[in-house]
N, C-alpha and C positions, 0 to 999 in steps of 0.2 A: 104357406107362405104370409103374413102379415102383410097390409095394403102400403102401398108406399103414400105419404106423405107429399101431398107438391100443394101447387098453390090456389090449384082451385081447392084441393080438399074445404083448406081453411075457408074460405071464398064459400066454397059452401055451409060451412058449418055457422059463419055469422051470414052468413042469405046479405050479402056483400058480392061485388064486384069480382071477376079473376085482376080486374085492372086494379083494379082501390085496395088488394093486398098487394101487389105489385108495387104499388106507390109507396106501400109504406114500408120497403128496400131498398129501389131506385128514384123515387123523387116523391124524397119526405116532407118538403115545400108543398104537397096539394092536397094534405091530411093534416086535421088536427093533433095535437099532441095526444090528447085521447082516442079517440081512433086509432092512432100508430103503435099507442100503448095496447088498445086492448087487442089488434091483429097481430100485437110478438105475443103475449101472455096465449092467446090462443095456441101458435105457432109451435110455441112450448109445454104446455098443456099433451097436443097430439103427437108432439117428437118429429117435429118439422126438422131440418139440417142448414133452409135456407134456401136460396136461389142456385140454381145450378150455372156455374160461370160458364163454359160454353155456350149451353146455350143462351145465356145474357149477350155472349159475344155475339154468337151466332144475327140474334134476332137485332141488337142493339148497332152492330158493328161496331163496337169500345168495346177495350177488356180492365176499365176503373184502374190503370194500372200506367205507369212513368216511369222511364227506364233513363236509370247515369250510366252516361259511356265515360270513362278514365285512362288512360295509355297507360298504365301501372299493372301492377301483380296484385291480387288484392290483399296482402297483407299490410297495403300500401292506404288501403283506404281508416286501418286502425292501426296506425305507425306513427301514421305521418298528422303531428297537430293542427295544421291548414288540411289539409284536408277532410279531418276527423271534426275537428266543429264545424263546414261547411255540411258536412251531412247528417248533424244534429239538425241544423234548421231546413237542411229538405225531408228526416224524418216527420220531424215537427207540424210540418207545414202538410204533410202525403196522409198524415194521422189525421189532422184533423176533418180535412179532407173526404178521410171515408178511405182513399185512394191507396195501393198496392205502388211499390216500389222496387225494382230491380236492380241490380248491378249487374253491368257490366265489362268486365275489364279489357282490357287488349296488353296483355304483357309486349315489351318490346322482343319479346322469343320467340314467340307466335304470330300467321302469318294472320291476319284480320280474319282469310274466308277459314281459317280454322278454331276462329273463336263464336261465340249466343249472339253477334251481334248482327249477325245478319238474318235470321229466325226466332227471331224473339220479339212474341207482337206485345203494342203500347201504346197508349191515344198520344203521348208522345217524349221526348227526348233531350233528355239534361246532357250535354256535351260540357265536362268543366276541361281549361287548361290543359287543349290538346295543341298538336303543330301544326303551323301554317302546313297545310294539302295532305296531310297524315288519311292516310285510306280506313280505317275507320271511320271520319267525321264523311267521307263520302257515297258511304256505304250507309250508312244513319240519313244521311241526305235523298239517296234514291225511294226512302220510303213514304216520303212525299207527305209527314204526318208535322206534327210543330216540332218547331225546335228550339229553345234557350243555348246558348254558348255562354257560358264561364270565365271569362277571363280573354281567353285567346281558345283562336282565330278570329278578328274583329270583320266580320262579313257585311256590313253595313244593313241595310234594311233586309237583307236576306234573311234574316233571319233576329229573332227574341235576344238580345243578349244587356249582363252583366257583369259587371267590374269597374273599375276604378282609375283614377285618374294613375294609371303608373309613375306618369312621365313629370308632374306635378313632385307623389314621393320622391324621386330620386331627387328632382332640385329642394324641397325640402331637404332632406342630406347635406347635401352641398352644400348650400349656406349657411345651415346649422355648423360645419368644418369648416368651412373657413371664416367666418367669425370668428372661433376659437381660434383664429390663427395658421390652418395648416393647411401647410402646402405639399406633403410631401403621401401625398394622397393614393391609394391600390384600391383597386376592386374585382371582390369577389361572389361568381356569379354559380350561382347552381349549375348549368347547360344551355346549350345554345339548340339545343333539337338531339334528338334522337339520333345515338352512336358517340356519347361527352364522354373525357375524359380526362384524366387530371392534365393538368397543361398550362402555358403562358398563351394570351390568345393575341388574335391580330385587330386592332380599328378593322378591315377591310370584314373580318369574320363574327364580330358583333354584328358589325352592319345587315349580314347576310345569314342568322338565326334564324330557323323558325319559328321558336318561340318568343311570341309578340310581347311579352313582359316584360322579360331579359333585354329586350332593345331597348324601351322602354323607359326601364327604370334607370338605368347606367348613361343611358339618352337624357333624360334630364339630368341627373350627375352632372356631366361633363357640357349641361346644358351653362348650369350655375358656376362653374366651373370655371367657363370662361367668361360667362359674365364678372367673378373676383376677378378674372385679370389673368387668369392660371393659365396653359396648353392646355388642351387639354388630351393634345397627339400624346404629351410626355409623360400621361400615366399608366401603369401596370396591368393591365389585365390580367386572371387566372378563372381559370377554367375550374371545379370542382369534379363534375361527371356526374353526380349522386344531387340529392337533398336530404343530407344525414350530419351531424356535427361530427361522427369518426372522421368522414369524408371529408367537413369543412378544419376538423384542423388535421387531416394530412397537408391536404393543398396550402392552407393558410403556413405550416410548417417547412413549404416549400416554396412560396412566394415571401414569405419576412425574410431565408436566407438566404433568397437569392436578390433580395433589398431591403437591406437593414437598416436605413436611414429610413424609410417605411415610419410615418405618428401618425397614420388614419388608415383606418379599412372599415370600406363600405361595401356590407355582403347584403345580395335580393334575399335574403330568406334568415331569418332568426335561428333556423337549426342551424346554417352556415355561421352565422354571429357568432356562436355557442360554444360554437369545434373552433374559431379563431382566438378567443381566449383563454380554451385550453393549450392550444398551439403558443400562444407569447410566454405562459408560463411554462410551458417548457423549453423556453426559448433563456428563460431567467428576464421577461420583460414585465413591466406590471400594468394593467390596463384598471384604470385611466392613464396613469403614470409616463409610461415611457409609448404607451401604443392606447388608442379611439378606437372603440369601436361603432358599429350600427348598423343595426337591421334592418330585417321590413318582417311587416307580418302582424306583430303583436304577441304571439304566441302568448298562452298560459305562466309560459317556464320566462319567458322573456325577465319579466315581472319578478319572480324568484332565484335568479341565475344573481351567481355571485361573481364582480358585478354588474346586478340588473340594469339590464338593453336596452341603448338608449334606442328607439324601431318607428319606422313611420307603421302608425291602428291601421289596421284596415278591420270594421270588422264583419268579419268570418262567419260568426254564426248566421247575423243577418243577411248576408249575402242567399247563403243555404236559402231562407226562407221566403228570400224575395225573388230567384232562382226557379223556386217549385211555384208561389203565388202566380207569376207572368207566368208559366206554364200551365197550369191548368186552368186560368183566365183565356189563354188564346187555343185550347183542347178547347173552351165550349163556345168563347167568340169569335175563334178563329185572327182575333187581334194582337199585333208587330207592336214586342214593346221594343225600347231601351232606358237602363236604366244605372247611371254612375253613380255608386256611395259615397258617402265623403272618406276623407283618409288627414290624420293628421300625427304630425311630429313629438311624439311620450321621448323627453331628457330624462335620461337615467343616472346612471353613477358608471355606463361605460367609457361619455366623453368627457373630454379635457383638454384643453388648450395644451400642444404639442413640450415637450419638455426643450430647454433650455441647450442650445448648442455653445459646445466652448471652443 
């Protein structure tokens, strides 16, 4: 049987210490580029397959892996454009750092104890848009390792945090619509929390929603309407039940049928807004002549959609990069940080002044 090639084998061959060879893989800043190349070339010649991950974890107490927790089915990561762009930023940063990335989906239909959340080793966790008090978040916090929360919930200084000013985003939408002259404005939200379904909702239900970004985005819109002299209590609120264009279309059909005087619709995501334009077409209404639609996120499809969506833009890829950078920095230094990324209103062709009433 051939002798197994180890770090010591390479060290003996080069007449250097085992620590020097180990540093080539684990602490490259400790060696010159020339020495690292010499070690890697020798390793390849001898048939060395790389450091043993399990042994390194036992020796260093680290896994060189970060985990991303999200409370959706795994397919959601590849189907939802918001999440896909965020994931790109995370993956780019972790790859550049030589760090592995583990996805931890927690579907609504599966108890947390039946998922891999409690048993997956990681140096730190990214928690992506989780409802207040979700048991998956509590399971992660019990690991007592670095955590960066993205979007929600906001636990203050208890964890690092990356997000945007969602309330200001809603306010930007309100200012735009009221400046155009709209007064019959309705709101379509994707979800208030777990167990959401398509229905009209009350202001009290909105206030108690477990998804912070929904409370903030709609709250900002209502703030703007109040400033414009409108009564927020008279605004129609509708829940779609999911974040998908087809779901948005069906919910908007119900909303617009029940409230045909609506001249503008604020949607908490672009996915819903795309569906809302389809609903308007199905009802014989033209966007934006008969109905203005505003989305949120500025996913790539928003600009190419017909009509192109007016939306609140947030830097989705950058959000992933920043979140991963904060987590890797906290793993190294233990320092918690908070970053609020910039947003802006992008005005396109889905909004216009309301139609004149006869």
